[in-house]
N, C-alpha and C positions, 0 to 999 in steps of 0.2 A: 473445635470451635470455628475455625476458618472453613471447613468443610460445611458447616451448617449454613454460615453466612452465604457461602457460594452456591448452596442449594436453594436457598431463598431467591437469589438472582437468577439462577437457572430456570426456575419454576415460574419467574417472572413476577414474583412478589417483591418489586423493587422497593416499597416503602419499609417491608421487614428487612430487606438487604441493606437499605441505607441505614436504617436505624442501628443494624448489628454491627456494620461497618465503622459507623461513627462512634459506637460505644467501644469498639476495639481500639480505635484511634484515641478516644479519651483516655482509655486505660494505659496505652502505649503508643505515644505520639510517634514513635520510631518503627512502627508496624508497617514496614513497605508494602507487603501484600494487601493489606486492608486499604491503603492509598490507592494501590493499583486498581483493585476491584471498585472502589468508590469512583475512581476516575472513568472506568468503563461504563458505569452506571450513568455518570454525569454526561458522558459522550452520547449514551443511548437517549438521553432526555434532551440532546442538543444544547446543553448547558456548557459550551465548549471552553470558555474561561475557567469555570469550577473544574471542568475535566482536566485541563491542562495543569492547574495548580496541584492537584493531587497526583497526577502522573509525574509532574517534575519532582514532586517530593519523594514519590517511590524511587524514581531515578537517581536521586540524590543518595537516598538510603540504601539502595542496592543496584550500583551502578552496572552490575553484570547481567541484569535480567533484560534480555533482548527484546522481549514482547513489549516491554514499557516503552523502549525506544521506538518500536514499530508503531505502537499506538500514537504516540506524540508526534511522529512523522505523518500519520495518516490525517490526524486532526488538522495540524498545520497545513498540509498540503490541500485539505478540502475546504479550509476558509481562506486560502489564497496567501498564506504566509510561506511563500517558496523557499526563502532562504533558511528559515527556521526549521521547515521540514527537511531540507538537505543535511543540516547539522545533526539532527536527530538520527536520520536514516545512515549517515556515514558513520556515526558513533556506533550503531548497531552493526554495520559491516566491518568496522574496525573489531568488534568482538566476534562475529561470525560471518566471515566472507561469503560463505556459501549460501547465505539467506537469500534465496532467489526472489521471494515475495518483496522484501525490502529493496532488492536491487532494482526490480522492475518499477516499484513505486518511486524510487529515486530517478529512474531513467523518464518515466512520466513527467515528475516534476521539473527535471531540467528541460525536457522537450517542451514543456509549457512555456519556457522562456526563450524558445526557439534556439535552444544549444543542441542541434541535431546530432553532430558529429559526438558530442559527449555523452549524449543519450544512446546513440548506437553502441558506444564503447561499454556502457552498463549493460544494455541489452545483450550483446554478443558475450560479455563475461557470464551472465545469468544462463546463457544457452550452454556454457561450458559445464555448468552444474546439473542443468535440466535440458538437455538437447531438444525436446518436444514441448517445451513450455510455450503454450498458445499466447500467453500474455507478452512475452518477449518477442515472440514472431510477429504478432500484430503490431507491436512497437516499432520493430525494426521495418516493417512494411510501410507504416504510416511516415516514419521519419525519411525513408528514401522517397516516398511520394513527395513530400515537402521539399526535399532536394531536387526533385525532378528526375531522380534516377528509378524510372517506372520499371526497368526489367528486374533491378534487385528487388523492388518493393514486391513486385509480382511473385517472384522466387519465394519470399519470405511468407507472403500471404497465401499461395497456393500450398505450401507446406503446412502452415496452419489449417487451412480448410481440409486437408488430407487427415489431419488428426482429429479435427473437431468440425464437422461440415454443418453444425447448426449454431455455431457460435455467432452470435449477431454483430460482434465488434468486427470479426473476420469478414463476414459477409458485407458490412458497410465499408470497411476499408478496401475490400476487393473491388466492389462497385465502383467506389470513387477512384481508385487507380486505373480500373478500366476504363472509365469515363474519361480521364485525364489523357489517355492515349487515344480517345476516339472511338473505342470499341464499345459502342452504346448498345448493341444487340446482346452481346454477352453479359454486359454490366446489368442489364434488366433481367 
């Protein structure tokens, strides 16, 4: 039955999917996966409060489901609720410390409140699990740029560039750092 609901969602028939997930919740209010999927649909619809309500219900019913905590962290980070995002992401990392996506999102969130050293710790931990993760390398480059440590910034950004030379975030951060050190010709 759940597969049918997810098929509706995956096919883009969100009305049928919502109807099916709501029906499943009516039949069993403790159905964590139905709350999770309904939360994803509400997120896609940009109805963030409703999405959070369903995702938090899912997390309460199944606290070990790491993807639920990741989605909660993504939403809170995206709507500017940095502290709540950090709580959700740290909960996930307590369950699965090697989750690089969550670790990088936590680092981005921390960096957005200018805690560059804490963000660098998270990015470097992410690199222990995925040494060639361009998201972590870009974050490290950006954080070092903000700290005025341009050599370290360039080291991380050049490594990211070697891995993915068309990544727009890498190119933007590389250009910004090169401009910061006055290398306008290379930056352009």
